[in-house]
C-alpha positions in Angstrom: -0.1 0.1 -0.1 1.3 3.6 -0.9 2.0 5.8 1.7 -0.3 8.9 2.0 2.6 11.2 1.3 3.3 9.5 -2.0 -0.5 9.4 -2.9 -0.8 13.1 -2.4 1.6 13.6 -5.3 0.0 14.4 -8.6 1.2 12.8 -11.8 2.2 16.3 -12.8 4.4 16.8 -9.8 5.6 13.3 -10.1 6.6 13.7 -13.9 8.5 17.0 -13.2 10.4 15.5 -10.2 11.3 12.7 -12.4 12.4 15.2 -15.1 14.5 17.3 -12.5 16.3 14.2 -11.5 16.8 13.1 -15.0 18.4 16.3 -15.8 20.5 16.5 -12.8 22.1 13.1 -13.7 22.4 14.0 -17.2 24.4 17.1 -16.7 26.9 15.8 -13.8 29.2 14.5 -16.3 29.1 17.6 -18.4 30.9 19.5 -15.4 28.7 22.8 -15.6 30.5 25.8 -14.3 27.8 26.5 -11.5 29.2 23.3 -9.6 32.6 24.6 -9.6 31.4 27.9 -8.8 29.2 26.9 -5.9 31.8 24.4 -4.6 34.3 27.2 -4.6 32.4 29.8 -2.5 30.9 27.3 0.2 33.0 28.2 3.4 31.1 31.2 5.2 27.8 32.7 4.7 29.8 36.1 4.1 31.7 34.5 1.3 28.6 33.4 -0.2 26.7 36.6 0.2 29.7 38.4 -1.6 30.1 35.9 -4.2 26.4 35.8 -5.1 26.2 39.6 -5.4 29.3 39.5 -7.7 27.7 36.7 -9.9 24.8 38.9 -11.2 25.3 39.1 -15.1 28.5 37.7 -14.8 29.7 34.0 -16.0 30.4 31.5 -13.1 34.3 31.1 -14.0 34.7 35.0 -14.0 32.8 35.4 -10.6 34.8 32.4 -9.0 38.1 34.1 -9.7 36.9 37.7 -9.1 35.6 36.3 -5.5 38.9 34.7 -4.9 40.9 37.7 -5.6 38.7 40.0 -3.4 39.0 37.3 -0.5 42.8 36.7 -0.6 42.8 40.6 0.0 40.2 40.8 2.8 38.6 37.7 4.2 36.1 39.5 6.8 33.8 42.3 6.6 36.0 44.2 9.0 38.9 43.8 6.6 36.9 44.4 3.4 35.5 47.7 4.9 38.8 49.0 5.0 39.5 48.6 1.3 39.0 51.7 -1.1 36.4 51.7 -3.6 38.9 51.7 -6.3 40.6 48.7 -4.6 37.4 46.7 -4.4 36.4 47.6 -8.1 39.9 46.7 -9.1 39.7 43.3 -7.3 36.5 42.3 -8.6 36.9 43.4 -12.4 35.8 42.3 -15.0 32.5 41.3 -13.5 29.4 42.8 -14.8 28.8 46.2 -13.2 31.8 46.2 -11.2 31.6 49.7 -10.0 28.0 49.3 -8.7 29.0 46.1 -7.1 32.1 47.5 -5.3 29.7 50.2 -3.8 27.6 47.8 -2.5 30.2 45.6 -1.3 31.6 48.1 1.0 28.0 49.2 2.0 27.1 45.8 3.0 30.3 45.4 5.0 29.5 48.6 6.8 26.1 47.1 7.9 27.4 43.8 8.8 30.0 45.7 11.0 26.9 47.3 12.9 24.6 44.2 13.3 25.0 41.9 15.9 24.3 38.6 13.8 24.6 38.0 10.2 21.3 38.3 8.1 19.8 34.9 7.7 16.1 35.5 6.6 14.4 36.6 3.2 13.6 40.0 4.6 17.0 40.7 6.3 18.9 39.9 3.2 16.6 42.0 0.9 17.4 44.9 3.1 21.0 44.7 2.0 22.5 47.0 -0.9 22.3 45.1 -4.2 20.9 42.0 -2.9 17.4 41.1 -4.9 15.0 38.3 -4.3 16.9 35.9 -6.7 20.2 36.5 -4.6 18.4 36.3 -1.4 17.1 33.1 -2.0 20.4 31.5 -3.3 22.0 32.8 -0.3 19.5 31.2 1.9 19.8 27.8 0.1 23.5 28.2 -0.1 24.7 29.5 3.2 21.6 28.1 5.4 20.4 25.2 3.7 16.9 26.9 3.6 14.2 25.8 0.9 14.2 28.3 -1.5 13.7 28.8 -5.4 16.2 31.2 -6.6 14.8 32.7 -10.3 17.6 33.6 -12.7 17.6 33.8 -16.5 18.2 30.0 -16.7 15.7 29.1 -14.1 13.0 31.4 -15.9 13.7 30.2 -19.4 13.9 26.8 -18.8 10.9 26.4 -16.6 8.9 28.1 -19.3 10.4 26.0 -22.0 9.4 22.8 -20.3 6.1 23.9 -19.3 6.7 24.0 -15.5 5.8 27.5 -15.4 3.9 30.3 -17.6 4.7 33.3 -15.5 5.8 36.4 -17.2 7.9 37.7 -14.1 10.7 35.8 -11.8 8.5 36.3 -9.0 5.6 34.7 -10.8 7.8 31.6 -11.9 9.2 31.4 -8.2 5.5 30.9 -7.1 4.8 28.3 -9.6 7.7 26.3 -8.8 7.1 26.7 -5.3 3.6 24.9 -5.9 5.1 22.4 -8.5 7.9 20.9 -6.3 8.2 20.0 -2.6 10.1 22.2 -0.3 13.1 19.7 0.0 13.7 19.9 -4.0 13.4 24.0 -4.1 16.9 24.5 -3.4 18.1 22.1 -6.2 15.8 23.7 -8.9 18.4 26.3 -9.2 21.6 24.3 -9.4 20.1 21.8 -11.8 18.6 24.5 -14.2 21.5 26.9 -14.2 23.7 23.9 -15.1 21.4 22.5 -17.6 21.1 26.2 -19.3 24.9 26.3 -19.1 25.3 23.2 -20.9 22.4 22.2 -23.0 19.0 24.3 -22.6 21.1 27.6 -23.9 19.3 30.7 -24.6 20.3 30.7 -28.1 20.7 27.3 -30.0 19.7 25.0 -27.4 21.1 21.4 -28.1 17.6 19.8 -28.4 19.0 16.7 -30.2 21.4 16.0 -27.3 18.8 16.5 -24.6 17.8 13.9 -22.3 14.2 15.2 -22.3 14.0 15.6 -26.3 11.0 13.2 -26.4 8.8 15.0 -24.0 9.9 18.6 -23.9 7.2 20.8 -25.4 9.9 23.1 -26.7 12.1 20.8 -28.2 12.4 22.4 -31.7 13.2 26.0 -30.2 16.0 27.8 -31.6 16.3 31.0 -29.5 15.2 32.3 -26.0 11.6 31.8 -24.9 
């Protein structure tokens, strides 16, 4: 007899969970950059926070190197706050919007010096300069192992291509994915779909013939972002 928890899972949710796991297994041998990036920053919540901030609009290998340079120069909020804007900018270049990110990093460090505890809720993280909902959710997942769905461009695009979501905004897609997947899978959604987007389900010229879901994906003939 099936358990009550299993019986409550609808066929659509069960199929989506199966597809998520199929994608995960498929991309592991492809070594998507997101795996190396997340492994490199998993040390302290502070390093994760700053690295996630740096990652916006920037390729993971570039972010990984920039974060390494920055933390080699200053490993704590106190040390980093003593750097000048020019120093931080130089250390994190060429990440996207590096000047703005440098200002936000210094502002965050000053805030962390004043606070008694590290921000560990969505509301606290969103109050930090340069941290939006996508970044806050990713920090919650990576730094605190909290269930959170972080919707970046890869997650937004692929969720819509697979028919997992139809929302026109990241917030709407986040809500749809939270309804589709159990809480235990929320954090995995970002890593798997980002890796999938980096290797197979690309914005332009997706490798549909090589995709593990080519027989069931409703968008298996797309040629550009959708």
